[in-house]
C-alpha positions in Angstrom: -23.8 74.3 -10.6 -23.9 70.4 -9.6 -25.1 71.8 -6.3 -28.0 73.6 -7.6 -29.0 70.4 -9.5 -28.7 68.7 -6.6 -30.5 71.2 -4.8 -33.6 70.9 -7.4 -33.6 67.3 -7.8 -34.2 67.3 -4.1 -37.2 69.7 -4.3 -38.5 67.2 -7.1 -39.4 64.4 -5.1 -39.2 65.6 -1.3 -42.9 65.2 -0.7 -42.5 62.1 -0.9 -40.6 60.2 2.3 -39.3 57.2 4.3 -38.8 57.9 8.1 -38.6 56.1 11.5 -41.2 55.9 14.0 -40.3 53.5 16.5 -37.6 53.5 18.5 -37.3 57.2 18.7 -33.6 56.6 19.8 -33.1 55.6 16.1 -34.2 58.6 14.3 -31.1 60.8 15.5 -28.9 57.8 13.8 -30.6 57.5 10.2 -31.1 60.7 7.8 -31.8 63.9 9.4 -32.4 65.2 12.9 -35.8 63.8 12.5 -35.2 60.5 11.2 -36.6 61.1 7.6 -33.9 59.0 5.4 -33.4 60.3 1.5 -34.7 58.0 -0.8 -35.4 57.5 -4.5 -38.7 56.0 -5.7 -38.5 52.7 -8.5 -40.5 54.1 -11.9 -42.7 50.6 -11.5 -44.9 49.0 -9.0 -47.8 51.1 -8.1 -47.2 53.8 -5.7 -49.7 54.7 -3.3 -49.7 58.8 -3.9 -51.8 60.7 -1.1 -51.3 57.4 1.2 -48.7 56.7 3.5 -47.6 53.3 4.6 -46.6 52.6 8.5 -45.5 48.9 9.2 -42.8 47.5 11.1 -39.2 46.4 9.2 -38.5 43.5 8.3 -34.9 42.0 6.8 -34.2 38.6 6.4 -30.6 37.6 6.6 -30.4 34.6 4.8 -32.0 36.3 1.7 -30.2 39.3 2.4 -30.6 40.5 -1.5 -34.1 39.5 -1.8 -33.2 37.5 -5.0 -34.8 34.3 -3.8 -38.1 33.6 -3.1 -39.5 34.6 0.8 -42.2 32.2 0.5 -43.4 32.3 3.9 -40.8 34.1 5.9 -42.2 37.5 6.0 -45.7 37.5 7.2 -47.4 35.0 9.6 -51.4 34.8 10.0 -51.6 37.4 13.4 -48.8 39.7 11.6 -49.5 42.8 9.3 -47.8 43.1 6.2 -44.0 44.4 6.9 -41.6 46.7 4.9 -38.9 45.0 3.3 -35.3 46.0 3.7 -33.1 43.7 0.9 -29.5 44.7 0.2 -29.0 46.1 -3.6 -26.8 43.5 -6.5 -27.4 40.0 -7.1 -30.3 40.6 -9.2 -32.1 43.0 -10.9 -34.4 46.0 -8.9 -38.1 44.3 -10.3 -37.2 41.0 -9.4 -36.5 42.0 -5.9 -39.5 43.6 -5.4 -41.6 41.2 -6.5 -40.2 38.4 -4.2 -40.9 41.0 -1.3 -44.4 41.2 -2.5 -45.6 37.8 -3.4 -43.7 37.0 0.4 -46.3 39.6 1.8 -44.4 42.9 2.0 -46.3 45.9 1.7 -43.4 48.1 0.7 -40.0 46.8 -0.6 -36.4 49.3 0.5 -33.4 48.6 -1.7 -30.4 49.4 0.6 -27.8 51.1 -1.8 -24.2 48.8 -2.1 -21.7 52.1 -2.6 -21.0 54.5 -0.2 -21.3 58.1 -0.7 -24.1 57.9 -3.5 -27.2 60.2 -3.7 -30.1 58.2 -3.5 -32.0 60.9 -4.7 -30.1 61.3 -8.1 -30.3 57.3 -8.7 -33.7 56.0 -10.4 -34.3 52.4 -10.0 -35.5 51.2 -13.5 -38.0 48.5 -15.1 -36.1 45.6 -16.5 -39.5 45.2 -18.6 -41.0 42.5 -16.2 -42.2 45.1 -14.0 -45.8 45.1 -15.3 -48.2 43.7 -12.2 -46.0 44.8 -9.4 -48.7 46.2 -6.8 -46.3 47.7 -4.3 -44.3 50.4 -4.4 -40.5 50.4 -3.8 -37.5 52.8 -2.7 -34.0 52.9 -2.7 -31.6 54.8 0.4 -28.4 54.9 0.8 -25.5 52.6 1.8 -25.1 54.2 5.6 -28.9 54.5 6.5 -29.4 51.3 5.4 -26.5 49.4 6.6 -27.7 51.5 10.2 -30.7 49.8 10.0 -30.2 46.3 9.4 -27.6 46.6 12.3 -30.3 47.7 14.5 -32.8 45.5 13.5 -30.8 42.5 14.6 -29.8 44.1 17.9 -33.8 44.6 18.3 -35.5 41.2 17.0 -32.4 39.3 19.7 -34.4 41.7 22.2 -38.1 41.0 20.5 -38.7 44.7 19.7 -38.8 45.8 16.6 -38.7 49.0 14.0 -41.5 50.8 12.9 -41.3 52.7 9.7 -43.3 55.4 8.2 -43.6 56.4 4.5 -45.5 59.2 3.0 -46.3 58.9 -0.5 -47.6 63.0 -1.4 -48.1 65.6 -4.0 -48.2 69.2 -4.2 -51.3 70.8 -3.3 -51.5 74.4 -4.1 -55.3 74.6 -5.5 -58.4 73.0 -7.1 -56.4 72.6 -10.6 -53.2 70.2 -11.0 -51.1 70.7 -13.6 -48.8 68.5 -14.9 -46.2 67.7 -17.7 -45.4 65.1 -20.0 -41.6 64.5 -21.3 -41.5 62.7 -24.4 -40.3 63.0 -27.8 -42.5 62.5 -31.2 -40.0 59.3 -32.0 -40.9 57.7 -28.3 -43.2 55.1 -29.2 -43.9 54.4 -25.6 -44.7 57.9 -24.9 -46.9 57.9 -27.7 -49.1 55.0 -26.8 -48.9 56.3 -23.2 -50.6 59.7 -24.7 -52.9 57.8 -26.5 -54.3 55.4 -23.9 -54.7 58.2 -21.6 -56.7 60.6 -23.4 -59.8 59.1 -21.8 -58.6 60.3 -18.3 -57.2 63.4 -19.3 -60.9 64.0 -20.5 -62.8 63.0 -17.0 -61.6 66.0 -15.1 -61.8 68.8 -18.1 -60.7 72.3 -17.2 -59.8 70.8 -14.0 -56.7 70.2 -15.7 -53.9 71.1 -17.8 -51.2 69.3 -19.5 -48.5 70.5 -20.8 -46.4 68.5 -23.4 -42.5 68.7 -23.0 -40.2 67.7 -25.8 -36.5 66.4 -24.8 -33.4 67.1 -26.5 -30.0 67.0 -25.8 -27.0 69.2 -26.5 -23.9 67.5 -28.4 -21.8 71.0 -28.7 -18.3 69.3 -29.2 -20.0 66.3 -31.6 -18.5 65.2 -35.6 -19.8 67.9 -37.8 -21.4 65.1 -40.4 -23.9 64.0 -37.0 -24.8 67.8 -35.8 -25.2 68.4 -39.2 -27.9 65.1 -39.1 -29.6 65.4 -35.7 -29.0 68.7 -34.2 -29.9 71.9 -34.4 -28.3 75.5 -33.4 -24.3 74.3 -33.1 -25.3 71.2 -31.6 -27.1 73.0 -28.4 -30.3 70.5 -29.9 -30.1 66.9 -31.1 -32.2 64.0 -31.1 -32.0 60.6 -32.6 -34.4 57.7 -32.7 -32.6 54.6 -31.8 -34.8 52.2 -33.6 -34.5 53.8 -37.2 -31.3 55.4 -37.3 -32.2 56.5 -40.9 -34.4 59.1 -39.7 -32.4 61.8 -38.9 -32.9 63.8 -35.9 -33.5 66.9 -37.1 -36.5 65.2 -38.9 -37.6 64.1 -34.8 -36.8 68.1 -33.8 -39.2 69.5 -36.4 -41.8 67.3 -35.8 -41.6 67.8 -32.1 -41.5 71.5 -32.5 -45.0 71.3 -35.3 -46.7 69.7 -31.7 -45.2 72.0 -29.7 -46.7 74.6 -32.1 -49.9 73.0 -32.5 -50.4 72.7 -28.3 -49.9 76.7 -28.2 -51.9 77.8 -31.3 -54.9 75.7 -30.3 -54.7 77.2 -26.4 -54.7 81.1 -27.8 -57.2 80.1 -30.2 -59.5 77.8 -28.3 -58.8 77.9 -25.2 -58.2 74.0 -25.1 -55.6 72.0 -26.2 -58.1 69.4 -28.0 -55.8 69.7 -31.6 -52.7 68.5 -29.9 -54.2 65.2 -28.6 -56.1 65.1 -32.0 -52.8 65.5 -34.0 -50.0 63.5 -31.9 -53.2 60.3 -31.7 -53.6 60.4 -35.1 -49.6 61.0 -36.2 -48.4 58.3 -34.0 -50.9 55.6 -35.9 -50.6 57.2 -39.8 -47.3 58.4 -39.7 -45.5 55.7 -37.9 -41.8 56.3 -38.3 -42.5 58.8 -40.8 -42.8 62.3 -39.6 -42.0 63.9 -43.1 -43.8 67.3 -43.9 -45.9 65.9 -46.1 -47.4 63.3 -44.0 -47.8 65.8 -41.3 -49.8 68.4 -43.6 -52.1 65.3 -44.3 -52.8 64.9 -41.1 -53.5 68.9 -40.5 -55.8 68.7 -43.7 -57.7 66.0 -42.2 -58.3 67.6 -38.6 -58.5 71.0 -40.0 -55.6 72.7 -38.5 -53.6 75.2 -40.7 -50.3 73.5 -41.7 -48.8 77.4 -42.8 -50.1 78.4 -38.8 -47.7 75.5 -37.4 -44.9 76.1 -39.4 -45.0 79.8 -38.7 -44.5 79.2 -34.8 -42.1 77.0 -36.5 -40.1 79.0 -38.0 -40.3 81.8 -35.8 -38.6 79.6 -33.0 -35.4 80.0 -34.8 -33.2 83.0 -34.3 -31.8 82.3 -37.0 -32.8 81.7 -40.5 -30.1 78.8 -41.0 -31.4 76.7 -38.4 -27.6 75.2 -38.0 -26.7 78.7 -36.1 -28.6 80.8 -33.5 -31.1 79.8 -30.6 -34.3 78.5 -30.8 -36.8 80.1 -27.8 -38.9 76.7 -27.8 -36.4 74.2 -27.4 -34.6 76.2 -24.8 -37.5 76.8 -22.7 -37.7 72.9 -23.0 -34.3 72.4 -21.5 -34.6 75.2 -19.1 -38.3 73.3 -17.6 -35.8 69.8 -17.9 -33.2 71.0 -16.1 -35.5 72.4 -13.2 -37.2 69.7 -12.9 -34.7 66.4 -13.2 -37.4 64.1 -14.6 -34.4 61.8 -15.4 -35.8 59.8 -18.2 -38.8 60.2 -21.1 -41.2 59.6 -20.8 -42.0 60.6 -18.0 -44.5 62.6 -15.6 -44.2 65.8 -13.7 -47.3 66.6 -11.6 -47.5 69.8 -9.8 -43.8 70.9 -9.9 -43.0 67.1 -8.6 -41.4 64.2 -10.5 -43.9 61.6 -10.5 -42.5 58.0 -10.1 -44.3 54.3 -10.6 -45.4 52.5 -13.4 -46.1 54.9 -16.2 -49.6 53.9 -17.6 -52.7 55.4 -17.1 -54.6 54.5 -14.2 -51.4 54.5 -12.0 -50.8 58.1 -13.2 -54.4 59.2 -13.1 -54.2 58.3 -9.1 -51.0 60.1 -8.8 -53.1 63.1 -10.5 -56.4 63.0 -8.4 -54.5 63.0 -5.6 -52.6 66.4 -6.4 -56.3 68.6 -5.8 -56.6 70.7 -3.0 -60.1 69.4 -2.1 -60.6 66.0 -3.5 -63.0 65.8 -6.6 -66.1 64.2 -7.5 -64.3 62.3 -10.4 -62.0 61.2 -8.8 -63.4 59.8 -5.7 -65.2 56.9 -7.1 -61.7 55.3 -8.8 -59.3 56.2 -5.9 -61.6 53.8 -3.9 -62.0 51.1 -5.7 -58.3 51.1 -7.1 -56.7 50.8 -3.4 -59.8 48.7 -1.9 -58.8 45.9 -4.8 -54.9 46.7 -5.0 -54.6 44.3 -2.3 -56.6 41.6 -4.0 -54.8 41.3 -7.5 -52.3 38.7 -6.9 -54.6 36.7 -5.0 -57.3 37.2 -7.9 -55.1 36.2 -10.4 -54.2 33.0 -8.2 -57.8 32.5 -8.4 -57.8 33.0 -12.2 -55.1 30.5 -12.7 -56.7 27.7 -10.3 -60.1 28.0 -12.1 -58.2 27.7 -15.4 -56.3 24.7 -14.4 -59.4 23.3 -13.3 -60.8 23.6 -16.5 -58.7 22.4 -18.6 -57.9 18.9 -16.3 -61.9 18.6 -16.7 -61.4 19.1 -20.3 -58.4 16.3 -20.7 -60.4 13.9 -18.5 -63.8 14.1 -20.8 -61.3 14.1 -23.9 -59.6 11.0 -22.5 -62.8 9.7 -21.3 -64.4 10.2 -24.9 -60.8 8.1 -26.6 -61.2 5.1 -24.0 -65.0 5.1 -25.1 -63.9 5.1 -28.7 -61.6 2.5 -28.0 -63.8 0.1 -26.3 -66.4 0.7 -29.1 -63.2 -0.8 -31.5 -62.6 -3.6 -29.4 -65.7 -4.5 -28.9 -66.4 -4.3 -32.7 -63.2 -6.0 -33.4 -64.4 -8.7 -31.4 -68.1 -9.3 -32.7 -66.5 -9.4 -36.0 -63.5 -11.8 -35.1 -66.7 -13.5 -34.0 -69.0 -13.6 -36.6 -65.3 -15.1 -39.0 -65.3 -17.7 -36.7 -68.4 -18.3 -36.5 -68.8 -18.2 -41.0 -65.6 -20.0 -40.8 -67.2 -23.2 -38.4 -70.9 -23.3 -40.7 -68.6 -23.5 -43.9 -66.7 -26.3 -42.8 -70.6 -27.8 -40.9 -71.9 -27.9 -44.2 -68.9 -29.1 -46.0 -68.9 -32.3 -43.8 -72.6 -32.8 -44.9 -71.9 -32.8 -48.4 -69.8 -35.4 -47.8 
């Protein structure tokens, strides 16, 4: 079973690969016989699906973990941006990759710190600060990584270099892309993505098929109190909302099933998934943290969706009237799909049977989808060109904006100071004039008094 799962995991990411181009002698020392190195792609940063990165490799000994700023040590004015190796540990993945990006690297390769681990099974997760990173990053095994580092030091002494190639590809079977989106009805990040991604989805129309997937997990041996509240079918399907533990898992699972049934009924009756998008987006805004039957009924009524048809589908999915027993045909299919793809985390996206990696934002996912077509689509061409044409300018543009802001701020402060000084000077002049007038008045009064006597 474990070997089968590993095979499935490898299949889900095998279209993206890192390999040695030069020297040829190094190909036989790392990865497979062709020099292809097993790797895992981070779930943050801009992954350039459909593109290839080729560059010389760099490793900085006195910043081997990449936790400090590289300053200007990675790239000179006469060099191309390198692929940068750093060792795992010392700081978060995001910190390492951001330092590599700011130092001028185009790809960060993190070397694992534990022997024998499969990098394909490890996901470099976002620590919450990964927004804005514009380069991809991958994790490779310790043995391959240390071999590259050792060879790099030897060749550097001879004024030679290692050239690496990273290919980021997607299955391109035909002129329709199929993607699956994994989440749950209580997953805010997933629901936010759905809301923001709808316009991108609609650009491609019938050329794009979306399949919503709902995650659950088994807890067969859990306490009966837990399975009665959070699980169906003898603990085979459970759910939990960590942000609101007052909501029972069964309530979340029922909402998952309602949404899945709306999707299936809409495809059958209308040949589209419009009703699903309408319902999920409205329910997210109107029924936040409330997956009750009454809230769902209200949204059904407002959108003209038959609540009876939805619940007929939900109830038919259970093989036993007592939902604590038996099985659920819909949830069991979702579990099989999850095991086949090895998505690892939620929310996540599967595109043409390949697990998407990179930042989960609409633009990046749309770019990856666009590269999943056998032939380029008109709806994608302009977008992809603009995305990668401007990718290298993002950091510089932000730098310019910061400089302009600081200049404007300094000018404003100078004007304020000047105005304050002017007011101060006017006040000093006024005070001096007043003092002079008082002194003159006093002298005049004394002169008049002397004349009187």
